[in-house]
C-alpha positions in Angstrom: 40.9 22.0 -70.5 40.8 19.1 -68.3 44.4 18.5 -69.0 45.7 22.3 -68.7 43.8 22.4 -65.5 46.0 19.2 -64.2 49.1 20.8 -65.3 48.0 24.5 -63.7 47.1 22.8 -60.1 50.3 20.9 -60.5 52.5 24.0 -61.4 50.5 25.9 -58.3 51.7 23.3 -56.1 55.2 23.2 -57.0 55.1 27.1 -56.8 53.6 26.7 -53.1 56.0 24.3 -52.2 59.0 26.5 -53.3 57.6 29.5 -51.4 57.1 27.6 -48.2 60.8 26.4 -48.3 62.1 29.7 -48.5 59.9 30.8 -45.6 61.5 28.1 -43.7 65.2 28.4 -44.4 64.8 31.8 -43.9 66.5 33.6 -46.8 66.2 30.5 -49.7 69.5 30.7 -50.7 70.7 27.5 -48.7 68.5 25.0 -50.0 67.9 23.6 -53.4 64.4 24.5 -54.3 64.0 22.7 -57.4 64.2 19.5 -55.7 62.0 20.2 -52.2 59.7 17.8 -51.7 57.2 17.4 -48.6 59.7 15.3 -46.8 62.4 17.9 -47.1 60.0 20.4 -46.2 58.5 18.5 -43.2 62.2 18.1 -42.4 63.3 21.8 -42.3 60.0 22.1 -40.3 61.3 20.3 -37.5 64.5 22.0 -37.5 62.8 25.3 -37.0 59.9 23.9 -34.6 60.5 25.5 -30.8 61.8 22.8 -28.4 59.4 21.4 -25.7 59.6 23.0 -22.3 61.4 19.9 -20.6 61.9 22.0 -17.5 60.8 19.8 -14.6 58.4 21.1 -12.0 60.6 21.1 -8.8 58.9 21.5 -5.0 59.3 24.7 -2.8 61.9 24.2 -0.5 62.9 26.1 3.0 66.6 25.9 1.0 65.5 27.9 -1.6 66.8 31.9 -1.4 64.8 34.6 -1.4 65.5 37.3 -3.9 65.8 41.0 -2.9 63.1 43.3 -4.2 66.1 46.0 -4.9 67.5 43.3 -7.6 69.5 43.9 -9.9 71.5 46.1 -6.7 74.2 47.0 -9.4 73.8 47.7 -12.7 76.5 49.2 -15.5 76.3 52.9 -15.7 76.7 54.3 -19.2 78.2 57.4 -17.7 81.5 55.5 -16.4 84.3 54.5 -18.8 84.9 51.2 -16.4 81.5 49.8 -15.9 79.7 51.2 -18.9 78.8 47.5 -19.7 78.6 44.8 -17.4 78.8 44.9 -13.2 78.5 41.5 -12.4 79.6 38.7 -10.6 80.1 40.0 -7.1 82.0 39.3 -3.8 81.5 40.4 -0.7 82.5 40.7 3.3 80.8 41.7 6.6 82.7 44.2 8.7 81.1 46.1 11.5 77.3 45.9 10.5 78.3 47.0 7.1 78.2 45.0 3.9 81.6 45.7 1.5 81.3 44.5 -2.2 83.7 44.0 -4.7 82.4 43.5 -8.3 83.8 42.3 -11.6 82.8 45.5 -14.1 83.8 46.0 -18.1 84.0 49.5 -19.4 84.3 50.8 -22.8 88.1 49.2 -23.1 86.4 45.5 -23.1 89.2 45.2 -20.0 87.9 43.6 -16.6 88.2 45.6 -13.4 86.9 45.7 -9.9 84.4 48.2 -8.8 83.6 48.7 -5.0 80.6 49.6 -2.8 79.0 49.5 0.2 75.9 48.6 2.1 74.5 49.1 5.3 71.1 46.5 5.2 72.9 44.1 2.4 70.3 45.5 0.0 70.6 48.7 -0.9 73.6 50.7 -2.0 74.9 53.7 -0.6 75.2 56.1 -3.8 78.4 58.0 -2.6 80.4 54.6 -1.9 81.3 53.3 -5.4 84.8 53.3 -6.5 86.9 51.8 -8.8 89.0 49.4 -6.7 91.4 47.4 -8.5 92.5 46.4 -11.9 95.1 43.9 -13.1 98.6 44.5 -14.6 100.0 41.7 -16.2 103.2 40.5 -14.0 104.6 38.4 -16.7 105.2 39.6 -20.4 103.8 37.6 -23.3 105.7 35.6 -24.9 105.7 36.1 -28.9 105.8 32.3 -28.8 102.9 32.1 -26.5 99.3 30.5 -28.0 96.2 32.1 -28.4 93.4 30.5 -26.4 90.0 31.1 -27.3 88.7 32.0 -24.4 86.1 34.6 -23.0 84.3 34.9 -19.8 81.3 37.5 -20.0 83.0 39.4 -22.2 86.0 41.2 -21.1 88.3 40.6 -24.6 90.8 42.7 -23.3 91.7 40.4 -20.3 92.1 41.7 -16.5 90.3 40.8 -13.1 87.7 38.4 -13.2 85.3 36.8 -10.3 86.7 38.1 -7.3 86.7 36.6 -3.8 87.1 38.0 -0.5 88.2 36.5 2.4 88.6 38.4 5.5 91.2 36.7 7.9 92.5 38.7 10.9 93.2 42.2 10.4 93.7 41.9 6.6 91.5 41.2 3.4 92.8 38.5 1.0 91.6 38.5 -2.9 92.0 35.3 -5.2 90.6 35.9 -8.4 90.9 35.0 -12.1 93.8 36.7 -14.1 93.9 36.6 -18.1 96.3 38.6 -20.1 93.9 39.0 -23.2 95.8 36.8 -25.1 97.0 33.2 -23.6 97.0 33.1 -20.2 94.1 32.2 -17.8 95.2 31.7 -14.2 94.5 32.3 -10.3 96.0 35.4 -9.1 96.2 36.4 -4.8 96.5 39.7 -3.6 95.6 41.1 0.2 95.1 44.9 1.2 95.1 45.7 5.3 91.3 45.8 6.7 91.7 49.4 7.7 92.9 50.5 4.2 89.7 48.3 2.8 87.1 50.0 4.9 88.5 53.3 4.4 88.3 52.8 0.2 92.0 53.5 0.3 92.7 50.7 -2.2 96.6 50.0 -1.7 96.6 46.4 -2.6 99.5 44.1 -2.2 101.3 43.2 -5.5 99.5 40.1 -6.8 101.2 36.8 -7.6 99.8 34.2 -9.3 99.3 31.0 -7.8 98.5 28.6 -10.4 100.8 27.4 -12.6 101.6 28.5 -16.2 99.7 27.0 -19.4 96.8 25.6 -17.5 93.4 27.4 -17.0 92.2 27.5 -13.5 88.7 29.3 -12.2 87.1 29.2 -8.7 89.5 29.0 -5.9 88.6 30.2 -2.6 90.6 30.7 0.7 89.2 29.9 3.9 88.5 32.5 6.7 90.3 31.1 9.5 93.4 28.3 9.8 92.8 25.0 9.7 95.1 22.7 11.9 97.3 25.7 12.4 97.4 26.3 8.6 96.0 28.6 5.6 93.9 26.2 3.5 93.2 26.9 0.0 90.3 25.0 -1.7 90.9 24.5 -5.5 88.7 21.7 -6.5 85.3 20.0 -5.7 85.5 17.5 -8.5 86.1 14.7 -9.0 87.0 15.5 -5.1 87.4 17.8 -2.4 91.1 19.5 -3.1 92.6 21.6 -0.1 96.1 22.8 0.0 97.9 24.1 3.5 100.6 26.9 3.8 102.5 27.6 7.1 102.4 31.3 5.6 100.6 32.5 2.3 104.1 34.1 1.6 105.2 30.6 0.4 102.9 31.3 -2.6 105.5 33.9 -3.9 105.2 33.3 -7.7 107.6 30.6 -8.3 105.2 28.1 -5.9 102.0 27.1 -7.2 98.9 25.1 -6.1 98.3 22.0 -8.8 94.8 21.0 -9.5 92.1 19.6 -11.9 92.9 20.8 -15.3 92.0 19.8 -19.0 95.3 17.8 -19.1 95.1 16.5 -15.8 94.3 12.6 -15.6 91.6 14.0 -13.3 89.5 15.7 -15.8 87.7 12.9 -17.2 86.5 11.7 -13.8 85.1 14.8 -12.9 81.4 15.5 -12.9 80.8 17.7 -15.9 77.8 19.2 -14.8 80.0 20.9 -11.4 81.4 24.4 -12.6 83.0 24.9 -9.3 83.0 26.6 -6.0 81.5 30.1 -5.4 81.9 31.8 -2.2 84.7 31.6 0.3 83.5 29.2 2.9 81.4 30.0 5.9 82.1 28.6 9.6 78.7 27.3 10.7 78.3 25.2 13.9 77.9 22.1 11.4 80.8 22.4 9.3 81.8 24.7 6.5 79.2 25.9 4.5 80.3 25.7 0.7 77.6 27.2 -2.0 78.9 26.0 -5.3 77.7 26.2 -9.2 76.4 23.1 -10.8 73.6 22.4 -13.9 70.7 19.9 -14.3 71.2 17.0 -16.6 67.8 18.0 -18.1 69.2 21.8 -18.0 72.8 21.8 -18.8 72.6 25.3 -20.5 71.4 26.8 -17.1 74.1 27.9 -13.9 72.4 27.1 -10.6 73.8 27.4 -7.1 74.0 24.4 -4.7 75.2 23.9 -1.3 77.1 21.8 1.0 78.7 21.3 4.6 82.6 20.2 4.8 83.7 18.4 7.9 85.3 21.6 10.1 88.3 19.9 10.9 88.7 18.1 7.7 87.0 20.0 4.9 88.0 17.1 2.2 84.7 15.2 3.9 81.3 16.2 2.8 78.8 15.8 5.2 75.8 17.5 3.6 75.0 18.1 0.1 71.6 19.9 -1.2 69.5 17.6 -3.2 67.8 20.6 -5.3 69.4 23.6 -6.6 69.2 26.6 -3.9 68.9 29.0 -6.5 67.6 29.1 -10.4 68.4 31.7 -13.3 64.2 32.4 -13.3 63.9 35.9 -13.3 64.5 38.6 -16.5 68.0 40.0 -15.1 69.3 36.5 -14.6 68.6 35.6 -18.3 68.5 38.8 -20.3 72.3 39.7 -20.7 75.5 38.8 -22.2 75.3 35.1 -20.9 71.6 33.9 -20.3 70.5 31.3 -17.1 73.5 32.3 -15.3 73.3 32.8 -11.8 76.9 33.0 -10.3 77.6 33.7 -6.9 81.5 35.2 -5.7 80.4 36.4 -2.3 78.0 35.2 1.0 78.3 36.8 4.1 76.2 36.4 7.8 74.3 39.4 8.8 71.8 39.6 11.6 71.2 35.7 11.6 70.4 35.9 7.6 72.4 34.6 5.2 73.2 37.2 1.9 74.1 35.7 -1.0 75.6 37.8 -3.9 75.6 36.8 -7.2 75.9 37.8 -11.1 72.8 37.6 -13.3 73.6 37.0 -17.1 77.0 37.8 -17.0 75.9 41.5 -16.5 74.4 42.7 -13.6 74.7 42.0 -9.7 71.9 40.7 -7.4 71.4 39.6 -3.7 69.3 36.9 -2.4 68.6 36.1 1.6 67.6 33.3 4.0 67.1 32.7 7.7 70.8 30.6 8.0 69.5 28.6 11.0 66.6 27.5 9.1 68.9 26.9 6.2 70.9 25.0 7.8 68.7 22.6 9.4 66.9 21.9 6.1 70.1 21.0 4.4 71.1 18.6 7.1 68.0 17.0 7.4 66.4 17.1 3.6 66.1 13.5 2.1 68.9 12.5 0.0 71.0 15.2 1.9 74.3 13.2 3.1 74.7 10.3 1.1 73.7 9.9 -2.3 75.0 13.6 -3.6 78.7 12.0 -2.0 78.9 10.4 -5.9 80.2 13.5 -6.7 83.4 13.7 -4.8 84.4 10.0 -5.1 
């Protein structure tokens, strides 16, 4: 009887191990149940155990942007074919007291297009202002020999125009954006429109030209809002160093002449700071130099896109004068985590209105949001904060 009882307990123990293993595996099909041991169960259990929260507690700073209580200010509209899935990564310009916003939209066809809205206070969107503003026509035929690339950015599987940056320069509005043909080409494109046509929503854009070379993937290029030393300036890299190309006329970028920047086949690619993702909005002129916001991740949180700030020299913007020692905006709210790519704040637009800095950004590759701060206090803190001007220059050796 004792022998039978011992055998029964042994059989029961083995059965419990099998059931435990099946629960840990989910289906039970990928593990050889008959060979499960305590060591194996411990190993599998460790694999499914939630990771410890390694996020560091950060000190509240004057540099922290304050989110609008209207967020998200632009959301997908299921009844609109061109923006039914996503409305994100907005850019903006201020004119005559109004904020004009262009944002990336994805609809039923999975093509990325650009929508337009207007705001009087920078937070609330005028309901009757929304309009489809731009879509990208492939201006170069796709070769049958072209290599298909594994590229996706917030959906938009059908290609189109992504992540626009507006720049108001004189009486003309320029826009640089990422053009994806849906197959094998991710390049930077440039177009423009008169300010009068833009604010009146008569979207008669100039035919776009591709300004980055073929067979290279580039993103996050911006045009300065005024000439520097008498020339137009395009900022196209911030790591491993600030890179700017200058032009007497933007007509020089005619589809045959290109800006050469850092890309995956470039010798500079391996020397870049891999945590830096690229510049955000077009630079803003301040008494201290050019204010540039950019996207970067922390070493301990390399899955979270955050927004940072630096100031470049007014006359020679390849020089960094000041750099924030911590992020100015992090993806902490639900609308920055519940979307097509959680843990992302991604800004393409910033304006100054009534002494306030308005930063427009995409949340989780799905919605558009805005955050603000007092510009003067923000700049003072950026300049005087510890480690601001020296240690962070390592990013751009």
